[in-house]
Residue, then its C-alpha position, 0 to 999 in steps of 0.5 A: m714323863f715327870y708325872f709317870a716318874e712321880h707315880l713310880r717314885i723316881k726322882s726327876f731332874i730337868a735339863i733345858n735344851k736350846n736354852n738361849l733361843n727364847p730367854e723370855f720363856q719361863g715355862v720350864k722354870n715355873f714348872s720346876e718351881e711348882n713341882n720342886v724339880e731341880i734344873i741341873g743344866r742349861i744347854p745353849y743352842d749352837k748352830t755348829v752342833a746342828r750342822l754336825m748333826a745334819h751331816r751325821r758327824p760326831l759331836a766329838e769333832y767339835y772343840l771341847n771348850n765350847l759352851e754346849p759340850k761343856a754344858i752336856k759334860d756338866i749334866a753327865s757328871f751330875v747324873e754320874s754322881l747320882m749313880t755312885 
């Protein structure tokens, strides 16, 4: 998608999902640096969220001070700020 967006001259950003599953992996960071793409957030993997999804329950049922919903809210706020 990055190269297609670049072709269309659309600015790209990166949000890393399940960031804490493989901390040694540097591929996304390297890609970001090589292509001058800002990482706007890191969403950690959370077993509770996976269980909610498996049971088709809304994320809103999860308590709001958890890291993952906060990370998602921070990314959403960043994207929203680009639109205003």
